[in-house]
N, C-alpha and C positions, 0 to 999 in steps of 0.2 A: 119678460125682462127688461133692468131699467136702463138708462144708459149709462151710467157708472159700471155698471156690472158686463156691459157690449163692451164698452171701451177695456177694460181692464183683460177681457179674454181678447181682442183684438190686438190689444198691447205685446200681451203673451205670445200670442203665434206671432208676430211679425218678429220679437225678437227671437223665438226659436228658430223662426226662418233666417235672418241674418244670422245666428250662430251654424246652422247647418249650409246656406250656400254659400254667403261670405265669408266663413272660414272652411270646414272641415271639407266641403265641396271644391273648393277654391284650390285646397292644397296640391290636389290632382289635375293630371294632364286633361282637361275638359274641351268638350265641345261646345264654340263659344255661344251656340244658343241654348245648350243646355239650364243655365239660369233663370234665363226666361222662361222654361218650359215647368220648371219647379215654382217659382214667383204663383206661374198663373195657375198648376193645377193645386198648391197650396190656398194662395188668397180667393179662389175661385168655390174651390171648397166649401172652405171657411163661411165666405158668402152664401151660398146654396144653401148650407145647414141651416144656417142665420133665419134666411129667410120663410125656407119652409118649416122652421118651431116657432116663428115668432105666430104663429095662427093654426086654422084646421089646416087640413092637407088631405082630401078622402084619397083612399088609396085608388081608385079608379083615374084622377090625373096623374098618378104616378106612373101605373101602367101605359098611359097614354103619352109620357113626356117618356118614358125611356123608350117607345117605340119609336118617337121622333126622332130621339138622339142615335138610334142604331140604323136609319136611313141615313145619316151623314156618316159618309165613309170617306177618310182621307188618307187610302192608303196609298197612294199611287206615289210615285217617288217624284211626279211635278209638285209634290206640296213639302215644304223643310218645316223643319221643328218648329220654326219661329213662325209657321203659316197656321201649323195644327195648335199650337198656342193661343194666340190670336182668336182663332176659331172657337174653341173651347173657353174664352172670355165672353165672347158673344155671346152663345148661349146659355151663360151665367147669367149675363146682365138681364139678358130676354128673360129667362126662369124671374130672376127677381123683381123686373116691373110687371112681368105679367099675373103673379100672385093676385089675388082679390084679398082684401080684406087687412091689410098689409101698413103700418104706419108710416107715412112719407120720407119722414126725417130717417126711417131707417133705409129703405129705398136708397135713397141721395145718399146715404152715408156708403153703402154698400157699393153702388155707382166710383165714387169720388173715391173709394179707397182701391178698386182694381185698374181704374183709369192712371192713377197716380202713381199704381208701382210697377205697369206696364211704360211709361214715361221717365219712370226712374231705369230700369233692369235693362229696356232697352236703347238706350239712348245710342244713337252712331255715334256719336263723337266720343265715346268711351271705349269703344274698340273697332279693332280693325276687320272690316266686310272681307268674308273668306267664301270661297268654294270649294269644292270637293269634286275630285277627277281620278276614274277608276282608270286606270293605266293596265296594260298585260307588258310586259317584259319581255324578251325572248332567249332569258338566261337564269342559273341560281346564283343568289349572292350568299356571300359569307356573313354578311352583318347590314345593319341598316343605312351606317357611315355609304357602304357601298352603291345601294340604290339612291342613297342622295346624292351621291357625286355622278352617277351614271344618266340622270335624272334632270341633274343640270346639265349635264353636256348635252344631252339628245336635246334640251327644250330650250337652254339661253336663261330659265329661271330656276333657282333654286327654290323647294316647298318649303314650304312654311312646319309643317308634319308631314309623317310618315308612316301608316298602318299596312301593315303586309295580312293581304286576305286569304293569299291563296300561295301553296307552292307546291307547281308538278313536276318533281322528279321525270317523270315519263317524258313530258313533252321538251323539259328541261324550260321551264316558264314561271314566272312570276308575275302575283296582281296585286297589286296594291292599291291605296286610295292616299292619295296626294292630297295635299291640301296647302292652297294658293290665293293669295288679292286678287279679289274681286273687283276688278279695277277696269275701267269701260273701256281704256286705250292699250287694255294688256296685247304683249304680243310676244307669238311662239318663233322661235325660230331653227331654223333645221342646220346643223354644222357643216360647215363647207359651202353654204351660199354664200354667191359673188354680193348681193344684193340683200340688205335686210328687212325685209316684208314679213307682212303678217302671213300666219298660215292659215286659212279658212278651214275647219273642222276637224283640224289633226289632234289637237287634245279640246273632247266636249266635258260639257257638265254631263256629272252623275245621273242630275234628273234626262237625260238625255239617251243614256244606258252605251255609250260607245265609248272604244278604246282605242286605245294606239296600239 
């Protein structure tokens, strides 16, 4: 593969990715970390396929690589979509840099492409950091606006987004996933308290699996 052919293919892939993620996907209500995940998967696979097809790749190496990747398990709730995206990019970079008999300019170009894409897509200044909290409420609601008003009254902070996970008409409970700004000094208040003080572990991160 010549430099011109590789540049044309990479440009076409980036253009299609911009249309998919930057326009089509962003028209809908999305998870903030998903553009990074989609970019990492797309460019990571492009870089991996380019590096593999640029020279010999024995079948034994492929099976060994599959076994190594299968050992990496990031299914725990402690890992976010962003963490998995960075882990995938790290694996692809290691794969490309470790393949023998590849042109140095090709490997350097793939590394620069991946790192530049992550730098642009995952810029902290471009989006507000958020965290998702699992909450169980002790009643059934008519619509999402009622849930938003109740959460605001209970916790003293309006959620950025709410998704209903489960409605139990037998126990008359509603389980929701509420997204809040991830601020270090964020405070949660109980209505009726005399002093505004921080409540420790009344609302916990979804990673810890706690509920209100």
